C-alpha positions in Angstrom: -46.0 44.4 -3.0 -46.9 40.9 -4.2 -47.8 38.3 -1.7 -47.9 34.6 -2.4 -51.4 34.9 -3.8 -50.8 37.9 -6.2 -51.2 41.7 -6.2 -53.6 43.5 -4.0 -55.8 46.1 -5.6 -53.8 49.0 -4.2 -50.5 47.5 -5.1 -51.7 46.6 -8.6 -53.2 50.0 -9.4 -50.3 51.8 -7.8 -47.7 49.9 -9.8 -49.5 50.3 -13.1 -50.4 53.9 -12.6 -46.8 54.8 -11.6 -45.6 52.9 -14.8 -48.2 54.9 -16.9 -47.1 58.2 -15.4 -43.4 57.4 -15.9 -44.1 56.3 -19.5 -46.0 59.5 -20.2 -43.1 61.6 -18.9 -40.4 59.5 -20.7 -42.4 59.7 -24.0 -43.0 63.5 -23.5 -46.8 63.0 -24.0 -48.7 66.3 -23.4 -51.7 65.5 -21.2 -53.2 68.9 -21.7 -53.4 68.2 -25.5 -56.6 67.0 -27.0 -58.1 64.0 -25.3 -54.9 62.7 -23.8 -56.1 63.3 -20.2 -59.3 61.3 -21.0 -57.2 58.5 -22.6 -55.0 58.3 -19.5 -58.1 57.9 -17.4 -59.4 55.2 -19.7 -56.2 53.3 -19.4 -56.2 53.6 -15.6 -59.9 52.4 -15.6 -58.8 49.5 -17.8 -56.2 48.5 -15.2 -58.8 48.7 -12.4 -61.4 46.7 -14.3 -58.8 44.0 -15.2 -58.0 43.5 -11.5 -61.7 43.3 -10.7 -62.4 40.9 -13.5 -59.5 38.6 -12.4 -60.5 38.9 -8.7 -64.2 38.3 -9.0 -64.5 36.0 -12.1 -61.3 34.0 -11.9 -61.4 34.0 -8.0 -57.7 34.9 -7.6 -55.5 37.9 -7.3 -53.6 39.0 -10.4 -50.1 37.7 -10.8 -47.0 38.7 -12.7 -48.3 37.1 -15.9 -51.4 39.3 -15.7 -49.1 42.3 -15.0 -47.1 41.7 -18.1 -50.3 41.4 -20.1 -51.3 44.9 -18.8 -47.9 46.3 -19.6 -48.4 45.0 -23.2 -51.8 46.7 -23.3 -50.1 50.0 -22.1 -47.4 49.6 -24.8 -50.2 49.1 -27.4 -51.9 52.3 -26.2 -48.8 54.5 -26.6 -49.4 55.4 -30.3 -52.9 56.5 -29.4 -51.6 58.7 -26.6 -48.9 60.1 -28.9 -51.2 60.9 -31.8 -54.3 61.5 -29.7 -57.9 60.8 -30.5 -58.3 64.4 -31.2 -61.2 65.2 -33.5 -58.9 67.2 -35.7 -56.5 64.3 -36.1 -59.3 61.9 -36.9 -60.8 64.3 -39.4 -57.3 64.7 -41.0 -57.0 60.9 -41.3 -60.4 60.8 -43.0 -59.3 63.5 -45.4 -56.1 61.6 -46.2 -58.2 58.5 -46.9 -60.2 60.5 -49.5 -57.0 61.9 -51.0 -55.5 58.4 -51.3 -58.7 57.1 -53.0 -58.5 60.0 -55.5 -54.8 59.5 -56.2 -55.3 55.7 -56.7 -55.0 56.0 -60.5 -52.3 58.6 -60.5 -48.6 57.7 -60.8 -46.0 58.9 -58.4 -42.6 57.9 -57.2 -43.0 56.3 -53.7 -41.2 59.2 -51.9 -43.3 61.8 -53.7 -46.5 60.0 -52.9 -45.5 59.8 -49.2 -44.7 63.5 -49.3 -48.1 64.4 -50.7 -49.9 62.2 -48.2 -47.9 63.6 -45.3 -48.4 67.2 -46.4 -52.1 66.7 -46.8 -52.4 65.2 -43.4 -50.5 68.1 -41.9 -52.5 70.7 -43.9 -55.8 69.0 -42.9 -54.9 68.8 -39.2 -53.9 72.5 -39.3 -57.1 73.4 -41.2 -59.3 71.7 -38.5 -57.3 73.1 -35.6 -57.7 76.6 -36.9 -61.2 76.2 -38.2 -62.6 79.7 -38.3 -66.0 78.5 -39.5 -66.8 76.5 -36.4 -69.0 79.1 -34.8 -71.0 79.5 -38.0 -71.7 75.8 -38.1 -72.4 75.2 -34.4 -76.1 74.7 -35.0 -75.4 71.6 -37.2 -75.1 68.2 -35.8 -71.6 66.8 -35.6 -71.9 64.4 -38.6 -73.1 67.2 -40.9 -70.3 69.6 -39.7 -67.6 66.9 -40.3 -69.0 66.1 -43.7 -69.2 69.8 -44.7 -65.6 70.6 -43.5 -64.2 67.4 -45.1 -65.8 68.6 -48.4 -64.3 72.0 -47.9 -60.8 70.8 -47.4 -61.1 68.2 -50.2 -62.1 71.0 -52.6 -59.0 72.9 -51.4 -56.9 69.8 -52.3 -58.5 69.6 -55.8 -57.9 73.3 -56.3 -54.3 73.1 -55.2 -53.5 69.8 -57.0 -52.4 71.3 -60.4 -50.0 73.8 -58.8 -48.6 71.7 -56.0 -48.9 68.0 -56.9 -49.3 67.6 -60.6 -45.6 68.2 -61.2 -44.8 65.1 -59.2 -47.0 62.8 -61.4 -45.0 60.3 -63.4 -45.9 58.5 -66.6 -45.9 54.8 -66.5 -46.2 52.3 -63.6 -48.1 53.2 -60.5 -45.6 53.1 -57.6 -48.0 54.4 -54.9 -48.2 51.0 -53.2 
């Protein structure tokens, strides 16, 4: 697989692709979910371009040090594959950012604060996955659609706050951090 010079293109890509596929199976990552198939392709393209960069610019074949660097890259990409770069997930993250900003001056016990943030992320992702208004807003550009839907879910948060989250508020020191 490796000669004295380093890995050939076929051996390099074969080894890293097999490692990627095995990792995906072991981590139980669903490739049919969201953008995960595209992310897998991007990782494979990265492996290919790394071999080409080393071969053409450094004028050598990749060696085991280069291979370990690529395996570290793969390990760094796993959280992305697990969470996905799904539009719904990213929009839920943005919603949670707005909620955190709004809650900045409120006082909660750390566990309660984490519960609220976790619940809001879950509710937002579910909201965006089951968005029944998408067809009505198809004529909008993506940025306007995202802004409008984020406003909608934040209004839901503000409406639900007194009933669901207000009881968790504490008097005294802010323990959110």
